[in-house]
MIDOSE-1310 file (N, C-alpha, C; in nm, 2 decimals, decimal comma, always signed):
residues 291
mmqq	+0,09/-0,12/-0,01/-0,01/+0,00/+0,01/+0,08/+0,08/-0,03; +0,16/+0,15/+0,08/+0,30/+0,25/+0,10/+0,38/+0,27/-0,09; +0,38/+0,12/-0,11/+0,45/+0,17/-0,30/+0,34/+0,20/-0,34; +0,22/+0,20/-0,36/+0,16/+0,19/-0,43/+0,09/+0,38/-0,41
dynt	+0,08/+0,44/-0,23/+0,05/+0,57/-0,28/+0,22/+0,65/-0,31; +0,33/+0,60/-0,29/+0,44/+0,63/-0,34/+0,43/+0,67/-0,48; +0,39/+0,54/-0,54/+0,42/+0,61/-0,71/+0,27/+0,67/-0,73; +0,17/+0,65/-0,68/+0,03/+0,77/-0,70/+0,05/+0,92/-0,70
smnr	+0,15/+0,92/-0,60/+0,19/+1,07/-0,59/+0,31/+1,13/-0,63; +0,38/+1,03/-0,68/+0,50/+1,07/-0,80/+0,42/+1,07/-0,92; +0,35/+1,00/-0,97/+0,28/+1,06/-1,12/+0,21/+1,14/-1,09; +0,12/+1,20/-0,96/+0,05/+1,34/-0,95/+0,14/+1,47/-0,97
ttfa	+0,25/+1,42/-0,89/+0,39/+1,56/-0,89/+0,43/+1,58/-1,00; +0,46/+1,46/-1,06/+0,54/+1,45/-1,20/+0,47/+1,53/-1,30; +0,30/+1,54/-1,32/+0,27/+1,56/-1,43/+0,20/+1,71/-1,39; +0,21/+1,74/-1,23/+0,20/+1,89/-1,24/+0,31/+1,97/-1,25
lmtg	+0,46/+1,92/-1,23/+0,58/+2,01/-1,30/+0,50/+2,02/-1,44; +0,52/+1,85/-1,48/+0,55/+1,89/-1,63/+0,45/+1,97/-1,72; +0,32/+1,99/-1,64/+0,21/+2,11/-1,68/+0,27/+2,21/-1,67; +0,34/+2,27/-1,57/+0,41/+2,39/-1,53/+0,51/+2,45/-1,66
lltl	+0,63/+2,31/-1,66/+0,75/+2,32/-1,74/+0,71/+2,38/-1,86; +0,61/+2,29/-1,95/+0,51/+2,33/-2,03/+0,48/+2,45/-2,04; +0,44/+2,51/-1,98/+0,39/+2,69/-1,90/+0,48/+2,77/-1,92; +0,58/+2,70/-1,88/+0,70/+2,80/-1,90/+0,82/+2,83/-2,00
agka	+0,82/+2,70/-2,10/+0,85/+2,68/-2,18/+0,78/+2,77/-2,32; +0,68/+2,77/-2,31/+0,57/+2,91/-2,37/+0,62/+2,99/-2,38; +0,69/+3,05/-2,27/+0,76/+3,20/-2,22/+0,86/+3,18/-2,33; +0,87/+3,13/-2,37/+1,05/+3,11/-2,45/+1,05/+3,22/-2,52
aagm	+0,98/+3,26/-2,63/+1,00/+3,41/-2,69/+1,04/+3,51/-2,63; +1,00/+3,56/-2,53/+0,98/+3,67/-2,44/+1,14/+3,65/-2,36; +1,18/+3,57/-2,33/+1,32/+3,55/-2,31/+1,40/+3,45/-2,33; +1,48/+3,38/-2,24/+1,59/+3,27/-2,26/+1,53/+3,16/-2,17
thvd	+1,57/+3,06/-2,24/+1,46/+2,93/-2,15/+1,60/+2,84/-2,21; +1,65/+2,75/-2,10/+1,69/+2,62/-2,16/+1,68/+2,48/-2,01; +1,70/+2,41/-2,07/+1,65/+2,28/-1,98/+1,83/+2,20/-1,97; +1,83/+2,16/-1,81/+1,95/+2,10/-1,75/+1,93/+1,94/-1,72
tela	+1,98/+1,89/-1,71/+1,98/+1,74/-1,63/+2,09/+1,69/-1,58; +2,08/+1,67/-1,46/+2,23/+1,56/-1,38/+2,16/+1,48/-1,32; +2,27/+1,35/-1,36/+2,31/+1,22/-1,30/+2,41/+1,29/-1,16; +2,34/+1,19/-1,06/+2,45/+1,20/-0,94/+2,49/+1,06/-0,88
yrhd	+2,58/+1,04/-0,83/+2,60/+0,93/-0,74/+2,65/+0,96/-0,61; +2,57/+0,90/-0,49/+2,64/+0,98/-0,39/+2,68/+0,89/-0,28; +2,75/+0,88/-0,17/+2,78/+0,81/-0,06/+2,74/+0,87/+0,09; +2,69/+0,86/+0,12/+2,67/+0,90/+0,26/+2,66/+0,85/+0,38
dnls	+2,78/+0,89/+0,48/+2,83/+0,81/+0,59/+2,71/+0,78/+0,71; +2,66/+0,83/+0,69/+2,57/+0,89/+0,83/+2,42/+0,95/+0,77; +2,34/+0,81/+0,69/+2,23/+0,86/+0,63/+2,10/+0,86/+0,77; +2,16/+0,84/+0,87/+2,05/+0,81/+0,97/+2,12/+0,93/+1,05
raes	+2,18/+1,06/+1,04/+2,19/+1,14/+1,10/+2,21/+1,08/+1,29; +2,26/+0,99/+1,32/+2,28/+0,99/+1,46/+2,42/+1,02/+1,48; +2,39/+1,04/+1,66/+2,54/+1,02/+1,74/+2,63/+0,94/+1,72; +2,52/+0,82/+1,78/+2,63/+0,68/+1,86/+2,65/+0,58/+1,73
grdt	+2,76/+0,56/+1,71/+2,84/+0,41/+1,65/+2,70/+0,34/+1,63; +2,66/+0,26/+1,70/+2,54/+0,14/+1,67/+2,39/+0,21/+1,60; +2,41/+0,35/+1,61/+2,29/+0,40/+1,52/+2,31/+0,48/+1,40; +2,44/+0,40/+1,36/+2,45/+0,48/+1,22/+2,46/+0,41/+1,11
fgdn	+2,40/+0,46/+0,97/+2,38/+0,37/+0,90/+2,44/+0,46/+0,74; +2,54/+0,41/+0,70/+2,53/+0,49/+0,59/+2,48/+0,39/+0,45; +2,49/+0,50/+0,33/+2,42/+0,45/+0,20/+2,48/+0,49/+0,11; +2,46/+0,41/+0,00/+2,51/+0,48/-0,14/+2,36/+0,57/-0,21
aadl	+2,35/+0,65/-0,32/+2,22/+0,68/-0,36/+2,25/+0,72/-0,51; +2,16/+0,75/-0,63/+2,15/+0,79/-0,73/+2,06/+0,87/-0,78; +2,11/+0,99/-0,81/+1,99/+1,11/-0,84/+1,99/+1,12/-0,98; +1,86/+1,14/-1,02/+1,81/+1,21/-1,16/+1,72/+1,31/-1,09
gltl	+1,80/+1,42/-1,19/+1,73/+1,54/-1,20/+1,71/+1,60/-1,31; +1,59/+1,67/-1,33/+1,58/+1,78/-1,49/+1,50/+1,91/-1,42; +1,53/+2,00/-1,43/+1,54/+2,14/-1,45/+1,51/+2,23/-1,58; +1,42/+2,36/-1,61/+1,39/+2,46/-1,69/+1,40/+2,54/-1,63
twsq	+1,49/+2,66/-1,69/+1,52/+2,73/-1,63/+1,48/+2,87/-1,70; +1,33/+2,97/-1,71/+1,33/+3,13/-1,82/+1,40/+3,21/-1,71; +1,49/+3,28/-1,82/+1,55/+3,41/-1,74/+1,51/+3,55/-1,86; +1,53/+3,65/-1,81/+1,42/+3,72/-1,82/+1,51/+3,90/-1,84
lltp	+1,61/+3,97/-1,91/+1,67/+4,09/-1,85/+1,55/+4,16/-1,86; +1,54/+4,23/-1,70/+1,45/+4,37/-1,75/+1,51/+4,46/-1,76; +1,59/+4,50/-1,73/+1,71/+4,63/-1,77/+1,82/+4,57/-1,78; +1,94/+4,70/-1,87/+2,05/+4,66/-1,89/+2,11/+4,60/-1,73
nsgl	+2,08/+4,63/-1,60/+2,18/+4,57/-1,48/+2,08/+4,46/-1,42; +1,93/+4,44/-1,47/+1,86/+4,35/-1,34/+1,80/+4,24/-1,43; +1,77/+4,12/-1,38/+1,72/+4,02/-1,43/+1,64/+3,94/-1,37; +1,54/+3,86/-1,42/+1,48/+3,77/-1,32/+1,50/+3,63/-1,42
rlsg	+1,47/+3,49/-1,29/+1,51/+3,38/-1,38/+1,39/+3,33/-1,25; +1,28/+3,23/-1,35/+1,20/+3,13/-1,30/+1,25/+3,00/-1,36; +1,24/+2,90/-1,25/+1,26/+2,77/-1,26/+1,21/+2,64/-1,19; +1,19/+2,55/-1,30/+1,10/+2,46/-1,21/+1,15/+2,33/-1,23
glrl	+1,18/+2,21/-1,14/+1,24/+2,12/-1,12/+1,20/+1,98/-1,08; +1,23/+1,84/-1,15/+1,19/+1,74/-1,07/+1,32/+1,65/-1,02; +1,36/+1,59/-0,87/+1,48/+1,52/-0,90/+1,41/+1,39/-0,80; +1,49/+1,30/-0,87/+1,49/+1,13/-0,85/+1,58/+1,08/-0,77
teqa	+1,55/+1,02/-0,66/+1,64/+0,98/-0,57/+1,62/+0,83/-0,54; +1,72/+0,78/-0,58/+1,75/+0,61/-0,52/+1,84/+0,56/-0,47; +1,73/+0,54/-0,35/+1,87/+0,51/-0,26/+1,88/+0,34/-0,26; +2,01/+0,28/-0,24/+2,08/+0,13/-0,25/+2,05/+0,05/-0,16
ryee	+2,04/+0,06/+0,02/+1,97/-0,01/+0,07/+1,84/+0,01/+0,14; +1,85/+0,15/+0,17/+1,77/+0,20/+0,26/+1,59/+0,20/+0,19; +1,57/+0,12/+0,08/+1,46/+0,17/+0,00/+1,36/+0,27/+0,04; +1,30/+0,25/+0,14/+1,25/+0,37/+0,19/+1,22/+0,46/+0,23
lshv	+1,39/+0,51/+0,20/+1,39/+0,65/+0,18/+1,42/+0,70/+0,05; +1,38/+0,62/-0,05/+1,44/+0,66/-0,21/+1,28/+0,73/-0,23; +1,32/+0,88/-0,28/+1,23/+0,98/-0,31/+1,21/+1,04/-0,44; +1,08/+1,17/-0,42/+1,11/+1,24/-0,58/+1,05/+1,35/-0,46
nvva	+1,15/+1,48/-0,50/+1,13/+1,62/-0,53/+1,08/+1,69/-0,63; +0,98/+1,79/-0,59/+0,95/+1,90/-0,71/+0,96/+2,00/-0,57; +1,04/+2,10/-0,72/+1,10/+2,22/-0,64/+1,03/+2,34/-0,79; +1,02/+2,50/-0,73/+1,01/+2,59/-0,81/+1,04/+2,67/-0,75
glry	+1,14/+2,76/-0,83/+1,18/+2,87/-0,73/+1,22/+2,98/-0,81; +1,20/+3,12/-0,75/+1,20/+3,27/-0,83/+1,32/+3,35/-0,82; +1,41/+3,38/-0,85/+1,52/+3,48/-0,81/+1,54/+3,60/-0,89; +1,57/+3,70/-0,86/+1,58/+3,87/-0,90/+1,71/+3,88/-0,85
riqp	+1,78/+3,93/-0,99/+1,92/+3,99/-0,98/+1,92/+4,12/-1,01; +2,01/+4,23/-0,96/+2,07/+4,32/-0,99/+2,18/+4,33/-0,94; +2,23/+4,43/-1,08/+2,38/+4,50/-1,06/+2,41/+4,68/-1,05; +2,37/+4,74/-0,91/+2,36/+4,79/-0,89/+2,45/+4,97/-1,02
vagy	+2,63/+4,87/-0,96/+2,66/+4,95/-1,08/+2,72/+4,88/-1,20; +2,71/+4,87/-1,33/+2,77/+4,78/-1,42/+2,91/+4,79/-1,39; +3,01/+4,70/-1,46/+3,09/+4,66/-1,41/+3,14/+4,48/-1,43; +3,24/+4,47/-1,47/+3,23/+4,31/-1,48/+3,30/+4,25/-1,29
tapw	+3,35/+4,36/-1,24/+3,41/+4,30/-1,11/+3,30/+4,41/-0,97; +3,20/+4,43/-1,04/+3,11/+4,53/-0,93/+3,00/+4,40/-0,87; +2,97/+4,48/-0,77/+2,92/+4,37/-0,66/+2,76/+4,38/-0,75; +2,71/+4,22/-0,70/+2,56/+4,25/-0,72/+2,53/+4,19/-0,63
ielg	+2,35/+4,20/-0,65/+2,28/+4,17/-0,51/+2,13/+4,07/-0,58; +2,13/+3,91/-0,52/+2,04/+3,85/-0,58/+1,90/+3,79/-0,45; +1,84/+3,84/-0,49/+1,68/+3,78/-0,41/+1,64/+3,67/-0,44; +1,61/+3,55/-0,36/+1,51/+3,47/-0,41/+1,42/+3,37/-0,28
tave	+1,33/+3,27/-0,30/+1,26/+3,23/-0,28/+1,21/+3,12/-0,36; +1,16/+2,96/-0,27/+1,12/+2,85/-0,38/+1,04/+2,78/-0,27; +1,00/+2,71/-0,32/+0,92/+2,57/-0,26/+0,91/+2,44/-0,30; +0,89/+2,36/-0,25/+1,01/+2,19/-0,29/+0,89/+2,08/-0,21
tmhh	+0,82/+2,01/-0,26/+0,75/+1,94/-0,23/+0,84/+1,79/-0,20; +0,83/+1,69/-0,10/+0,88/+1,53/-0,10/+0,82/+1,46/-0,05; +0,84/+1,34/-0,18/+0,74/+1,23/-0,14/+0,86/+1,08/-0,12; +0,81/+1,06/+0,02/+0,97/+0,92/+0,04/+0,84/+0,80/-0,03
rgsn	+0,96/+0,65/-0,05/+0,87/+0,58/-0,08/+0,84/+0,53/+0,03; +0,88/+0,45/+0,15/+0,82/+0,41/+0,28/+0,85/+0,48/+0,41; +0,82/+0,60/+0,43/+0,87/+0,72/+0,48/+0,78/+0,81/+0,57; +0,65/+0,80/+0,55/+0,61/+0,92/+0,62/+0,59/+1,05/+0,66
irdg	+0,71/+1,03/+0,77/+0,71/+1,13/+0,87/+0,82/+1,22/+0,82; +0,85/+1,16/+0,69/+0,94/+1,31/+0,58/+0,86/+1,31/+0,52; +0,80/+1,30/+0,46/+0,69/+1,36/+0,35/+0,69/+1,50/+0,39; +0,67/+1,62/+0,32/+0,65/+1,72/+0,38/+0,67/+1,82/+0,24
krwt	+0,67/+1,98/+0,26/+0,72/+2,06/+0,18/+0,80/+2,15/+0,24; +0,88/+2,26/+0,21/+0,99/+2,34/+0,25/+0,99/+2,46/+0,17; +0,96/+2,58/+0,20/+1,03/+2,68/+0,15/+1,13/+2,78/+0,21; +1,20/+2,82/+0,12/+1,28/+2,93/+0,13/+1,33/+3,05/+0,10
advi	+1,38/+3,11/+0,18/+1,41/+3,30/+0,10/+1,58/+3,33/+0,13; +1,61/+3,38/+0,04/+1,78/+3,40/+0,06/+1,79/+3,57/+0,02; +1,86/+3,66/+0,04/+1,93/+3,73/+0,00/+2,09/+3,70/-0,02; +2,17/+3,73/-0,13/+2,27/+3,67/-0,17/+2,36/+3,82/-0,22
lgkr	+2,46/+3,83/-0,19/+2,57/+3,98/-0,20/+2,68/+3,88/-0,28; +2,71/+3,93/-0,37/+2,81/+3,83/-0,50/+2,91/+3,97/-0,54; +3,03/+3,92/-0,61/+3,16/+4,01/-0,61/+3,25/+3,91/-0,69; +3,24/+3,94/-0,85/+3,40/+3,90/-0,90/+3,49/+3,98/-0,85
ftdr	+3,61/+3,96/-0,81/+3,70/+4,00/-0,78/+3,81/+3,99/-0,89; +3,83/+3,91/-0,97/+3,90/+3,89/-1,07/+3,83/+3,82/-1,19; +3,87/+3,78/-1,30/+3,88/+3,69/-1,40/+3,87/+3,56/-1,33; +3,94/+3,53/-1,24/+3,96/+3,37/-1,18/+3,89/+3,36/-1,06
iggr	+3,86/+3,49/-0,98/+3,78/+3,51/-0,84/+3,67/+3,52/-0,82; +3,59/+3,47/-0,74/+3,46/+3,50/-0,70/+3,41/+3,47/-0,55; +3,32/+3,55/-0,53/+3,30/+3,53/-0,39/+3,12/+3,59/-0,37; +3,09/+3,51/-0,29/+2,92/+3,59/-0,23/+2,93/+3,50/-0,08
iglg	+2,84/+3,61/+0,00/+2,74/+3,59/+0,10/+2,63/+3,58/+0,10; +2,55/+3,53/+0,23/+2,41/+3,51/+0,19/+2,40/+3,51/+0,30; +2,22/+3,56/+0,36/+2,11/+3,49/+0,42/+2,03/+3,45/+0,42; +1,98/+3,32/+0,48/+1,90/+3,25/+0,42/+1,80/+3,23/+0,58
weqr	+1,65/+3,18/+0,51/+1,56/+3,14/+0,60/+1,49/+3,01/+0,56; +1,46/+2,94/+0,62/+1,38/+2,81/+0,60/+1,28/+2,77/+0,66; +1,10/+2,77/+0,60/+1,06/+2,70/+0,70/+0,97/+2,53/+0,60; +1,00/+2,44/+0,72/+0,92/+2,28/+0,67/+0,82/+2,25/+0,75
taae	+0,73/+2,21/+0,65/+0,60/+2,09/+0,74/+0,60/+1,96/+0,70; +0,52/+1,88/+0,78/+0,56/+1,74/+0,75/+0,43/+1,70/+0,67; +0,41/+1,59/+0,63/+0,26/+1,56/+0,58/+0,20/+1,45/+0,70; +0,31/+1,41/+0,76/+0,27/+1,32/+0,91/+0,36/+1,33/+1,02
gevf	+0,23/+1,36/+1,16/+0,37/+1,42/+1,24/+0,44/+1,58/+1,27; +0,55/+1,56/+1,36/+0,55/+1,70/+1,35/+0,69/+1,68/+1,37; +0,78/+1,60/+1,41/+0,95/+1,57/+1,40/+1,01/+1,65/+1,31; +0,94/+1,67/+1,16/+1,04/+1,65/+1,06/+0,98/+1,81/+1,03
ewqr	+0,94/+1,87/+1,13/+0,89/+2,02/+1,10/+1,03/+2,08/+1,19; +1,03/+2,22/+1,07/+1,10/+2,27/+1,20/+1,15/+2,48/+1,11; +1,19/+2,55/+1,15/+1,23/+2,68/+1,16/+1,41/+2,68/+1,12; +1,45/+2,72/+1,06/+1,61/+2,75/+1,04/+1,63/+2,90/+0,99
rhls	+1,79/+2,92/+1,02/+1,85/+2,99/+0,97/+1,98/+3,02/+0,94; +2,00/+3,08/+0,80/+2,13/+3,02/+0,79/+2,25/+3,15/+0,76; +2,34/+3,13/+0,74/+2,43/+3,25/+0,67/+2,56/+3,14/+0,60; +2,58/+3,20/+0,51/+2,68/+3,16/+0,41/+2,78/+3,21/+0,32
aald	+2,88/+3,15/+0,25/+2,98/+3,22/+0,23/+3,04/+3,12/+0,13; +3,06/+3,15/+0,02/+3,18/+3,11/-0,09/+3,23/+3,17/-0,13; +3,32/+3,08/-0,22/+3,47/+3,15/-0,28/+3,46/+3,05/-0,42; +3,51/+3,05/-0,56/+3,53/+3,00/-0,62/+3,64/+3,03/-0,70
yrig	+3,71/+2,92/-0,77/+3,83/+3,00/-0,83/+3,91/+2,91/-0,95; +3,90/+2,99/-1,10/+3,92/+2,92/-1,21/+4,06/+2,88/-1,23; +4,06/+2,79/-1,29/+4,18/+2,68/-1,32/+4,21/+2,70/-1,45; +4,27/+2,81/-1,55/+4,27/+2,80/-1,65/+4,14/+2,88/-1,77
ldst	+4,12/+2,77/-1,83/+3,96/+2,85/-1,88/+3,88/+2,74/-1,86; +3,91/+2,68/-1,78/+3,79/+2,52/-1,77/+3,79/+2,47/-1,62; +3,85/+2,41/-1,55/+3,80/+2,41/-1,42/+3,78/+2,48/-1,30; +3,68/+2,47/-1,18/+3,69/+2,61/-1,16/+3,70/+2,51/-1,02
lyan	+3,76/+2,56/-0,89/+3,78/+2,49/-0,79/+3,65/+2,58/-0,64; +3,61/+2,49/-0,55/+3,48/+2,56/-0,51/+3,50/+2,57/-0,37; +3,45/+2,59/-0,27/+3,46/+2,61/-0,16/+3,33/+2,69/-0,11; +3,21/+2,61/-0,03/+3,10/+2,70/+0,05/+3,07/+2,62/+0,19
lsrd	+3,10/+2,73/+0,22/+3,04/+2,73/+0,40/+2,89/+2,80/+0,47; +2,86/+2,68/+0,53/+2,74/+2,75/+0,56/+2,75/+2,73/+0,76; +2,66/+2,81/+0,81/+2,60/+2,80/+0,94/+2,47/+2,79/+0,98; +2,36/+2,71/+1,03/+2,27/+2,64/+1,03/+2,18/+2,66/+1,21
fgdq	+2,09/+2,77/+1,22/+2,02/+2,84/+1,40/+1,91/+2,77/+1,34; +1,89/+2,63/+1,38/+1,73/+2,60/+1,39/+1,70/+2,44/+1,44; +1,64/+2,38/+1,39/+1,62/+2,22/+1,48/+1,69/+2,12/+1,34; +1,74/+2,05/+1,40/+1,87/+1,92/+1,33/+1,72/+1,82/+1,38
vfta	+1,70/+1,68/+1,32/+1,64/+1,53/+1,34/+1,74/+1,46/+1,33; +1,79/+1,38/+1,46/+1,83/+1,28/+1,54/+1,75/+1,13/+1,52; +1,88/+1,02/+1,45/+1,77/+0,93/+1,49/+1,85/+0,81/+1,55; +1,83/+0,77/+1,68/+1,89/+0,72/+1,77/+1,81/+0,64/+1,87
tpap	+1,81/+0,53/+1,92/+1,79/+0,43/+2,02/+1,69/+0,47/+2,14; +1,60/+0,46/+2,16/+1,52/+0,53/+2,21/+1,59/+0,53/+2,39; +1,60/+0,67/+2,44/+1,71/+0,73/+2,52/+1,65/+0,76/+2,60; +1,63/+0,78/+2,74/+1,61/+0,88/+2,81/+1,63/+1,07/+2,79
afra	+1,77/+1,07/+2,75/+1,86/+1,19/+2,72/+1,84/+1,22/+2,61; +1,78/+1,18/+2,55/+1,71/+1,26/+2,39/+1,57/+1,27/+2,42; +1,47/+1,20/+2,49/+1,37/+1,22/+2,56/+1,35/+1,39/+2,62; +1,46/+1,36/+2,72/+1,45/+1,49/+2,78/+1,46/+1,66/+2,67
aaka	+1,51/+1,61/+2,56/+1,58/+1,75/+2,51/+1,50/+1,73/+2,38; +1,45/+1,66/+2,33/+1,33/+1,66/+2,19/+1,27/+1,73/+2,22; +1,21/+1,87/+2,10/+1,12/+1,92/+2,10/+0,96/+1,81/+2,02; +1,02/+1,70/+1,97/+0,93/+1,62/+1,90/+0,98/+1,47/+1,88
iend	+0,92/+1,34/+1,87/+0,97/+1,26/+1,83/+0,85/+1,16/+1,78; +0,90/+1,12/+1,70/+0,85/+0,99/+1,60/+0,88/+0,85/+1,62; +0,81/+0,75/+1,59/+0,91/+0,62/+1,55/+0,96/+0,62/+1,39; +1,11/+0,58/+1,40/+1,17/+0,58/+1,27/+1,18/+0,43/+1,20
pvfg	+1,09/+0,36/+1,19/+1,13/+0,18/+1,14/+1,23/+0,18/+1,03; +1,24/+0,29/+0,95/+1,33/+0,32/+0,85/+1,47/+0,19/+0,90; +1,50/+0,24/+1,05/+1,66/+0,20/+1,06/+1,65/+0,11/+1,22; +1,51/+0,02/+1,20/+1,46/-0,06/+1,30/+1,40/-0,01/+1,44
arra	+1,41/-0,08/+1,54/+1,37/-0,01/+1,66/+1,38/+0,15/+1,72; +1,39/+0,25/+1,62/+1,47/+0,35/+1,70/+1,36/+0,42/+1,68; +1,39/+0,62/+1,70/+1,31/+0,67/+1,70/+1,42/+0,78/+1,63; +1,32/+0,88/+1,59/+1,37/+1,05/+1,51/+1,35/+1,16/+1,64
yrlg	+1,44/+1,20/+1,73/+1,41/+1,32/+1,78/+1,44/+1,45/+1,70; +1,36/+1,55/+1,74/+1,37/+1,67/+1,65/+1,45/+1,76/+1,77; +1,53/+1,82/+1,78/+1,62/+1,93/+1,90/+1,69/+2,05/+1,82; +1,68/+2,15/+1,90/+1,75/+2,26/+1,86/+1,91/+2,27/+1,84
avar	+1,91/+2,35/+1,77/+2,08/+2,31/+1,73/+2,13/+2,40/+1,63; +2,31/+2,38/+1,60/+2,35/+2,48/+1,55/+2,44/+2,37/+1,49; +2,43/+2,41/+1,37/+2,49/+2,31/+1,25/+2,61/+2,39/+1,16; +2,66/+2,33/+1,13/+2,79/+2,37/+1,04/+2,83/+2,30/+0,91
tiel	+2,85/+2,35/+0,79/+2,89/+2,28/+0,69/+2,98/+2,30/+0,64; +3,10/+2,25/+0,55/+3,19/+2,30/+0,46/+3,16/+2,20/+0,34; +3,24/+2,26/+0,24/+3,22/+2,18/+0,09/+3,32/+2,24/+0,00; +3,35/+2,15/-0,02/+3,49/+2,14/-0,12/+3,46/+2,09/-0,25
gmst	+3,46/+2,12/-0,39/+3,42/+2,04/-0,47/+3,51/+2,17/-0,59; +3,50/+2,04/-0,72/+3,60/+2,10/-0,85/+3,45/+2,08/-0,99; +3,47/+2,18/-1,05/+3,37/+2,15/-1,19/+3,48/+2,14/-1,28; +3,44/+2,10/-1,36/+3,52/+2,06/-1,44/+3,46/+2,05/-1,63
plna	+3,46/+2,17/-1,74/+3,33/+2,14/-1,83/+3,40/+2,01/-1,95; +3,33/+1,90/-1,98/+3,37/+1,81/-2,07/+3,37/+1,89/-2,21; +3,25/+1,97/-2,26/+3,25/+2,04/-2,37/+3,15/+2,15/-2,34; +3,10/+2,19/-2,49/+3,01/+2,30/-2,45/+2,87/+2,22/-2,39
nnvl	+2,84/+2,14/-2,40/+2,73/+2,08/-2,30/+2,77/+1,96/-2,15; +2,85/+1,95/-2,15/+2,85/+1,83/-2,05/+2,95/+1,93/-1,95; +2,95/+1,94/-1,79/+2,98/+1,94/-1,69/+3,02/+1,82/-1,59; +3,16/+1,79/-1,57/+3,12/+1,72/-1,43/+3,18/+1,74/-1,31
digl	+3,12/+1,75/-1,19/+3,13/+1,83/-1,09/+3,13/+1,70/-0,98; +3,25/+1,68/-0,88/+3,28/+1,62/-0,82/+3,31/+1,68/-0,66; +3,25/+1,65/-0,54/+3,23/+1,74/-0,48/+3,26/+1,65/-0,31; +3,30/+1,69/-0,21/+3,30/+1,67/-0,06/+3,21/+1,74/+0,05
rrfn	+3,12/+1,71/+0,14/+3,07/+1,75/+0,22/+3,10/+1,68/+0,33; +3,11/+1,80/+0,50/+3,13/+1,79/+0,58/+3,03/+1,84/+0,68; +2,96/+1,79/+0,76/+2,86/+1,83/+0,83/+2,87/+1,81/+0,98; +2,87/+1,91/+1,03/+2,84/+1,88/+1,20/+2,70/+1,95/+1,24
adad	+2,68/+1,86/+1,39/+2,54/+1,98/+1,44/+2,57/+1,93/+1,61; +2,59/+2,06/+1,67/+2,55/+2,08/+1,85/+2,40/+2,10/+1,86; +2,38/+1,99/+1,90/+2,20/+2,04/+1,96/+2,19/+2,01/+2,08; +2,10/+2,07/+2,15/+2,07/+2,06/+2,32/+2,06/+1,96/+2,39
gghs	+2,10/+1,94/+2,48/+2,10/+1,86/+2,58/+2,25/+1,75/+2,54; +2,36/+1,85/+2,47/+2,48/+1,80/+2,47/+2,48/+1,70/+2,38; +2,43/+1,68/+2,27/+2,41/+1,55/+2,20/+2,44/+1,64/+2,03; +2,51/+1,58/+1,95/+2,54/+1,64/+1,84/+2,63/+1,51/+1,78
yddt	+2,61/+1,52/+1,55/+2,64/+1,43/+1,49/+2,72/+1,53/+1,38; +2,75/+1,41/+1,34/+2,90/+1,41/+1,20/+2,82/+1,39/+1,06; +2,86/+1,41/+0,96/+2,82/+1,35/+0,85/+2,92/+1,38/+0,72; +2,91/+1,32/+0,66/+3,05/+1,30/+0,54/+2,98/+1,29/+0,44
elra	+2,95/+1,34/+0,30/+2,89/+1,29/+0,19/+3,00/+1,36/+0,07; +3,03/+1,20/-0,02/+3,12/+1,27/-0,13/+3,01/+1,21/-0,26; +3,04/+1,32/-0,34/+2,92/+1,32/-0,47/+3,01/+1,35/-0,57; +2,95/+1,25/-0,68/+3,01/+1,33/-0,83/+2,88/+1,29/-0,93
swly	+2,88/+1,42/-0,99/+2,79/+1,47/-1,06/+2,79/+1,50/-1,19; +2,69/+1,44/-1,34/+2,73/+1,44/-1,46/+2,61/+1,57/-1,52; +2,62/+1,68/-1,56/+2,54/+1,77/-1,59/+2,56/+1,81/-1,74; +2,39/+1,81/-1,77/+2,41/+1,79/-1,95/+2,32/+1,92/-1,99
rfk	+2,33/+2,03/-2,07/+2,24/+2,15/-2,08/+2,21/+2,07/-2,22; +2,08/+2,10/-2,25/+2,05/+2,08/-2,41/+2,02/+2,22/-2,45; +2,07/+2,22/-2,57/+2,08/+2,41/-2,64/+1,96/+2,42/-2,69
């Protein structure tokens, strides 16, 4: 029954997204439209987001994404970008966590003073829905908004800083509901005419979800608790936390349409009650843009 519900939800969301993308594509005459696909392979060493070794479970996953973007120049110094995307994730071992995500976003960028090295400001917002194959507590919606200040320092070096906000609601229960604020910084360095090295840093202020064997210490600190049978006789606990992320990667164009991107992400969360967890993810992505 769960598999049937997942397939029904996926079919409905896919249909809704395709309808929206076709509508968006119809605006191509008024702006610029392009379609991107992404195929990625990831290894996550703490998929359960657990604090202790006995609760830690790693897994591999394959992602397939499709994004349609419509861009419109509003003035010589400003522009608008509207996008819609579909992403399918298939977990190798914990199939219940396989999911489909549908996202729609709007971004506005302005460069007050024209010039290659002049700073620019970007405002963005997005809404995303998530449907899992066998974990209803993880289904839900997520809203985000952010403001980013960026600048190219030279023809090789660029940087960005940002401030963002996120709210998530759950289709079932309350443990996967939260509000977060985050600070971010990014730096990229172009090697020659092709490859780009990049580093992304962020700090999140808000709730994190831990999966653990039931224990009084978690129960005392938790804001919400749900059974999490994906990982056996364990529970998911939502705790107030501060989290840090660092990501390092390299993006290399293979030709005019293909890009290979390899990245390593390290995550750490310190939560109420003295709890913490670490997570490392290694990712390799192939991106193709249809001309």
